[in-house]
C-alpha positions in Angstrom: -24.4 89.8 49.3 -24.6 86.5 47.5 -28.6 85.6 47.5 -27.8 82.8 45.3 -25.6 80.9 47.8 -27.9 81.4 50.8 -31.0 80.2 49.1 -28.6 77.1 47.7 -27.8 76.3 51.4 -30.9 77.1 53.2 -32.7 74.7 50.8 -30.6 71.9 50.5 -30.4 72.1 54.7 -34.7 72.5 54.4 -34.2 69.2 52.1 -32.0 67.1 54.6 -28.9 67.5 52.6 -26.0 67.9 54.8 -23.7 69.4 52.7 -23.9 72.7 53.6 -23.3 71.9 57.3 -20.8 70.3 56.1 -18.8 73.1 54.6 -19.5 75.3 56.7 -18.2 73.2 59.2 -14.4 72.1 57.5 -14.0 75.7 56.5 -14.4 76.7 60.2 -11.8 74.4 61.0 -9.8 74.9 57.9 -9.0 78.7 58.7 -8.5 77.6 62.7 -5.9 75.5 61.2 -7.8 72.2 63.4 -7.2 69.9 61.7 -3.9 67.5 62.1 -5.8 64.7 63.5 -9.1 64.1 61.4 -7.6 61.7 59.2 -6.5 59.6 62.2 -10.4 60.2 64.3 -12.1 59.3 60.8 -10.1 56.4 60.2 -10.9 54.5 64.0 -14.4 54.9 63.4 -14.0 53.6 59.8 -11.9 51.0 61.0 -14.5 50.2 63.9 -17.6 50.3 61.5 -15.2 47.7 59.6 -14.5 45.4 62.5 -18.4 45.2 63.2 -20.3 45.5 59.8 -18.0 44.9 56.9 -17.3 41.0 57.0 -14.2 41.3 54.0 -12.4 44.0 57.1 -14.0 42.1 60.2 -12.1 38.6 59.0 -9.3 40.6 57.9 -8.8 42.3 61.1 -9.1 39.3 63.0 -6.6 37.4 61.2 -4.3 40.4 61.5 -4.2 39.9 65.8 -4.5 43.8 65.2 -8.2 44.8 64.5 -7.9 48.9 65.1 -5.2 49.8 67.4 -6.3 53.0 69.7 -3.5 55.6 69.5 -1.9 55.7 66.5 -2.1 56.8 63.1 -3.0 55.4 59.6 0.7 55.1 58.4 0.8 52.6 61.0 -3.1 51.0 61.0 -3.2 50.3 57.0 -0.2 48.7 56.3 -1.9 45.1 58.4 -4.7 45.6 55.9 -4.6 44.4 51.9 -4.9 46.5 49.3 -7.9 46.4 48.1 -7.5 45.9 43.9 -10.8 46.1 41.3 -10.8 42.6 40.9 -11.2 41.9 45.1 -13.7 44.4 45.0 -15.3 42.0 42.0 -14.8 39.1 43.8 -15.7 39.8 47.4 -18.8 42.4 46.5 -21.5 41.2 48.8 -18.6 41.2 51.8 -17.8 44.1 51.3 -21.3 45.7 51.9 -21.7 47.1 55.2 -24.7 44.8 57.2 -26.8 48.2 57.9 -26.9 49.4 54.1 -31.0 48.6 55.3 -31.0 52.1 57.2 -28.7 53.9 55.1 -29.4 56.0 52.0 -27.5 54.5 48.8 -27.0 54.5 45.4 -24.9 52.4 42.9 -21.6 54.0 40.9 -19.2 52.3 38.6 -16.0 54.2 37.5 -13.3 52.8 35.3 -14.9 52.4 32.5 -12.1 54.5 30.3 -8.8 52.1 31.6 -10.4 49.2 30.5 -11.9 47.9 34.0 -15.0 48.6 35.4 -16.1 48.7 39.0 -18.9 49.1 40.8 -19.5 50.8 44.1 -22.1 51.5 46.8 -22.3 54.2 47.9 -23.9 56.1 51.0 -25.8 59.4 51.7 -23.8 60.7 54.2 -20.5 60.4 51.9 -22.0 62.6 49.2 -22.5 65.4 51.2 -19.3 64.8 52.4 -17.7 64.7 49.5 -19.6 67.7 47.8 -18.5 70.1 50.9 -15.2 69.2 50.0 -15.6 70.1 47.0 -16.8 73.7 47.8 -14.0 74.1 49.9 -11.4 73.7 47.5 -13.3 75.6 45.1 -13.1 78.5 47.8 -9.6 78.4 47.9 -9.4 78.9 44.6 -11.6 82.2 45.4 -15.0 80.8 44.1 -17.8 80.8 46.5 -21.2 78.7 45.2 -23.6 81.4 43.1 -21.1 82.6 41.6 -20.5 82.3 37.8 -19.1 78.7 37.2 -19.0 77.4 33.6 -18.3 73.5 33.6 -16.6 72.1 30.1 -17.4 69.2 30.5 -17.2 65.3 28.8 -18.8 63.0 31.1 -21.9 62.4 29.4 -24.5 61.0 32.2 -23.1 63.9 33.9 -23.9 66.7 32.0 -27.8 64.3 30.7 -27.4 64.4 35.1 -27.2 68.2 35.3 -29.1 69.3 32.8 -32.3 67.4 31.0 -34.2 67.7 34.1 -36.5 70.7 35.7 -34.6 69.9 38.9 -31.1 70.3 37.0 -32.3 73.5 35.6 -33.4 75.2 38.7 -30.4 74.1 40.6 -28.1 75.4 37.4 -29.8 78.9 37.6 -29.7 79.0 41.4 -26.1 77.9 41.7 -24.8 80.2 38.5 -23.4 77.2 36.6 -23.4 76.5 33.2 -22.6 73.7 31.0 -21.0 73.2 28.2 -20.4 69.5 26.6 -17.3 68.9 25.4 -17.9 65.2 24.1 -17.8 66.7 20.6 -15.2 69.4 19.9 -16.2 70.5 16.6 -15.4 73.4 15.0 -18.8 74.9 15.6 -18.7 74.1 19.3 -15.5 75.3 20.6 -16.5 78.6 18.9 -19.8 78.7 20.5 -17.5 77.8 23.7 -15.2 81.0 23.6 -18.2 82.8 22.6 -19.9 81.6 26.0 -16.5 82.2 27.6 -16.1 86.2 26.3 -19.8 86.6 27.1 -20.5 85.3 31.3 -16.2 85.8 32.1 -16.9 83.2 35.1 -15.2 83.5 38.2 -14.7 79.7 37.5 -13.8 77.4 34.6 -14.1 73.8 35.7 -13.4 71.8 33.0 -11.8 68.5 31.6 -7.9 69.2 31.3 -7.9 67.6 27.5 -10.9 69.3 26.6 -9.6 72.7 28.3 -6.5 72.0 26.1 -7.8 71.2 22.6 -10.0 75.2 23.2 -6.8 76.6 23.8 -5.1 75.1 21.1 -8.4 75.9 18.9 -8.8 79.5 19.3 -5.1 80.1 19.4 -4.8 78.4 16.2 -8.2 80.1 14.4 -6.5 83.3 15.9 -9.9 83.8 18.3 -9.9 87.0 20.3 -10.5 85.1 23.9 -11.1 87.5 27.1 -8.8 86.9 30.3 -10.4 84.4 32.6 -10.1 84.5 36.1 -9.4 80.8 37.1 -10.0 77.5 35.0 -9.0 74.3 37.2 -9.0 70.9 35.7 -9.9 67.5 36.1 -10.5 63.9 34.8 -7.1 63.1 33.4 -3.3 64.1 33.3 -2.8 68.2 33.2 0.6 68.1 31.8 3.0 70.8 31.8 2.6 71.7 27.9 -1.2 71.8 28.7 -1.0 73.9 31.9 0.9 76.3 30.0 -0.8 76.6 26.8 -4.3 77.0 29.0 -3.0 79.7 30.6 -1.0 81.4 28.1 -4.4 81.5 26.0 -6.8 82.5 28.5 -4.7 84.6 30.8 -5.4 83.0 33.8 -4.0 80.6 36.8 -4.7 76.8 35.8 -5.2 74.4 39.1 -4.8 70.7 38.8 -7.6 68.0 40.9 -7.7 64.9 41.1 -10.5 62.8 42.3 -12.6 59.6 40.9 -15.7 58.4 41.0 -14.7 56.3 43.4 -13.6 58.7 46.4 -14.3 61.7 44.8 -12.2 64.2 45.2 -8.6 64.0 46.9 -6.4 67.1 46.4 -6.3 70.0 45.0 -4.1 72.5 44.3 -4.0 75.6 46.0 -2.8 79.3 45.2 0.7 79.7 46.1 1.5 76.2 47.6 3.3 73.1 46.3 1.3 70.1 45.0 -1.9 68.9 45.6 -3.9 69.8 49.5 -5.2 66.3 50.8 -8.7 67.7 52.7 -8.0 65.2 55.1 -12.5 65.1 56.0 -12.5 62.7 52.7 -9.2 60.2 51.9 -6.3 59.1 53.0 -3.2 58.4 50.5 -0.4 56.5 50.9 2.2 56.0 47.6 3.9 52.4 47.2 6.3 50.5 45.0 4.4 47.2 42.8 5.7 44.4 45.8 2.9 47.3 48.0 6.1 48.2 50.3 5.7 52.0 51.2 7.8 54.3 49.0 10.1 56.9 50.5 8.4 61.4 50.4 8.8 62.2 47.1 9.4 59.4 45.0 6.7 58.3 42.8 4.7 55.0 43.1 1.3 53.6 43.3 -1.4 55.7 45.1 -3.2 53.9 47.1 -6.3 56.1 48.5 -8.6 55.1 51.9 -12.3 57.0 51.7 -12.8 57.8 55.2 -16.8 59.1 54.3 -18.0 55.8 53.0 -19.5 53.1 55.7 -21.9 52.0 53.0 -19.1 49.8 51.4 -15.3 51.4 52.4 -12.6 51.7 50.5 -9.3 50.7 52.3 -6.1 50.7 50.6 -7.8 51.1 47.3 -5.8 51.0 44.6 -7.0 53.2 42.6 -4.8 52.7 39.2 -2.4 56.1 39.8 0.4 57.0 40.3 2.1 60.4 41.9 4.2 61.2 44.7 3.7 62.7 48.3 5.4 65.9 49.9 7.2 65.3 53.4 5.8 67.1 55.8 7.9 69.9 56.0 8.3 70.9 52.2 4.2 71.2 51.6 4.7 74.7 52.1 1.4 75.0 53.1 0.3 76.3 56.7 -2.4 73.9 57.2 -1.4 69.9 58.7 -1.8 67.4 56.4 -0.8 65.5 53.3 0.3 67.1 49.8 0.2 65.0 46.8 4.0 66.5 45.0 2.1 65.3 41.8 -0.1 62.5 40.4 2.1 61.9 36.8 -0.9 59.3 35.4 -2.3 55.4 34.9 -0.4 52.8 35.6 -1.2 52.4 32.0 0.6 54.8 31.0 3.5 54.2 32.7 6.2 51.8 30.0 8.2 49.3 30.6 11.5 47.9 29.3 12.6 44.1 29.3 14.5 45.1 32.6 11.6 45.8 34.2 12.3 49.7 34.3 9.3 51.6 34.5 9.5 54.6 32.3 7.0 57.8 32.9 5.0 58.3 29.5 5.7 61.7 30.4 9.2 61.1 28.4 7.5 60.2 25.4 5.1 63.3 25.0 8.3 65.6 25.8 9.7 63.5 23.0 6.5 65.5 20.2 6.2 69.0 21.8 7.7 71.9 19.6 6.9 70.3 16.1 4.9 71.9 14.3 3.6 69.0 12.3 2.6 67.2 15.8 -1.2 68.7 16.0 -2.5 65.4 18.6 -1.0 62.2 18.8 -0.8 58.8 21.7 1.9 57.2 22.1 1.4 53.4 22.4 3.6 50.9 23.8 2.4 47.4 22.5 5.2 45.2 23.9 8.5 45.5 25.8 9.9 45.4 22.2 7.8 47.8 20.6 6.7 50.8 20.9 3.9 53.1 18.2 3.6 57.1 17.7 -0.4 57.7 16.4 -0.2 61.5 15.3 -3.3 62.9 13.5 -2.3 63.3 9.8 -0.4 66.2 9.2 -0.9 68.6 6.0 3.2 67.9 4.7 5.0 64.9 5.9 6.9 65.1 8.8 11.0 66.1 8.4 12.2 62.6 8.1 15.4 64.1 10.2 13.1 64.3 13.1 11.3 60.8 12.9 14.9 59.7 13.5 15.6 61.8 16.6 12.3 60.8 18.5 13.1 56.5 17.2 16.4 57.1 18.6 15.5 58.8 21.8 13.1 55.8 22.6 15.5 53.7 22.3 17.7 55.5 24.5 14.7 54.8 27.1 13.7 51.8 25.9 16.1 49.7 24.7 18.1 49.8 21.5 16.9 47.1 20.3 13.2 48.7 20.9 11.4 49.2 17.5 9.8 52.2 17.2 6.6 52.7 14.8 5.1 56.1 12.9 1.6 55.4 12.0 -0.5 58.7 11.0 -4.2 58.7 11.3 -7.0 60.7 10.4 -8.4 60.8 14.0 -7.8 60.3 17.3 -10.4 60.2 19.4 -11.2 60.3 23.6 -13.1 57.1 25.4 -16.3 57.3 25.3 -16.0 59.3 29.0 -14.9 62.0 27.7 -11.2 61.5 28.7 -8.1 61.3 26.2 -5.0 59.9 27.3 -1.3 60.6 25.4 0.3 57.5 26.9 -0.8 53.9 26.7 0.9 50.6 27.7 -0.5 47.2 27.0 2.2 45.9 28.7 1.2 44.3 31.9 3.5 44.4 35.2 5.4 41.4 35.9 6.8 39.5 38.9 10.4 41.3 36.7 12.6 43.4 38.8 11.0 47.4 38.6 12.9 50.7 39.2 10.2 53.7 39.1 11.6 56.9 38.5 10.9 59.9 41.5 8.3 62.2 39.7 9.7 65.2 37.6 7.0 67.1 37.7 
C-alpha cells in the first residue's frame, strides 16, 4: 500500500487543497472515457465569467455581437475573440483582472524571461489545484503514482529554492518521496553525483529539463560511467529534439516522454505510452494552431500555438499566443482512445524559426541536423543574425574541424536560406544556458514582418 500517497492527499485535503479531489475526478472520467465535451463546457463557463467580471473580454464580446454562443464548440466560439499577446497583457493588465479578485485566493506569477519577453500574470488557487491534478494524471499515465520515488533534475533556481529550502518543503519532499537535483550548473563533479544518486535511488520517474538530462547522458557516455537502467524519464522546459531523446534513452535504458507546459498555463500536453503525439488533458487548456495572420491551419500543419486556459478565472488567458510552434493531429489519427486534442509535436519557440528574404520560415531543427554525428561538435548554438547571415557558435574542439565539413555545412545552410546567405563559424570556450536553466539550440534575431511566409509541415 502506498501510504505516503494516502497520507499526502489526506493532509492536503485537510488543509483545504482541492487537487486530491480533482485528481480523483479526472482519473475516474479518464478511465470512463467520459471527456468528450469537457473543454466545451468549461469554455462556456469561462466566457460567461469573462462577460460578467473581466472588462477586457466583456468589451470585446459586446463589440463582436457574439458574447457566448450556446451549444457551439471552442472552434466556433474562439475565432471571434482577439489573439492575446504579451504586449496586450502589459497594455491591458488591469482590464484583464477579474472584478471578483478580492474574493479569490491568488498570487502573481511571471514567465517568459528566457525569450526576453517577461510577462506578469495573476493566478488563483483553483487554477493551481486543477493544474496540479492534471500533472499527477499525466504522471500516473506514465506509470508513476505520488509517493513512489521521484527525482527532479531541474534548472530553475526559483523552483528549486521554493521546493527545498523551508522545513515545510522538506517535509513534503519526504512525504512525496521526491528528490531535487540542481541542474543550474552542470559541472563534472555534480554530474557524477547525479548519476550516483540515480543509480542508488532508481526512481520510478525522472522529471527533468530536457537539456539537463541530455547533458547528463552525454557526460555519462563520454566518461564511460556505469548507469543503472532507469524506469522512465519525462522532459520539459525546452524542446526535446530527436537526437536528445535517442541519447537519453540509450544511456539511461528507458523510455523518454515529452511533456509540454509553461508557467502561464501549466502543463498542456504529455506523451502517453502507446500513443502518437502529446495528449491534451481537456480539464486544463484548449489549443489552436494558426498561421502568422491568425488563421487556422489544417491538422498536421505547423503553426503558432494559441492556448486558452480554462481554469484561471482571476486573470483569464484566452487565445494566448504563447510563443511556441507546433501542429495538432487530426482527431481520427490520434491513436488514443479517449477523445480530445493531441499535439503532433511542439517544434520550439517562434524565435527559433529562421526567416529567409522572401519570408519563408525554416524550422531551426534543419540546422541542428547539419551538426549531427560530427565528433568535433560537442555543443552548439545556431543564430540567425539577419535575413542574410547565419552564425554557428560551437564549443571549441580539441582539434580544428575539417574544412570540408565546414564547407558542407555552409553549402547546406545556403540551400535553405538562399545562395547569398553569409555563413560564419565561431568557436567559443563556453555556451552557458539562460539563468532559468533553459538552453536554446537555435535563435533567430529576425522578427516576423509583413512579408508573405510559408510554414513547413511538422517533421518531428
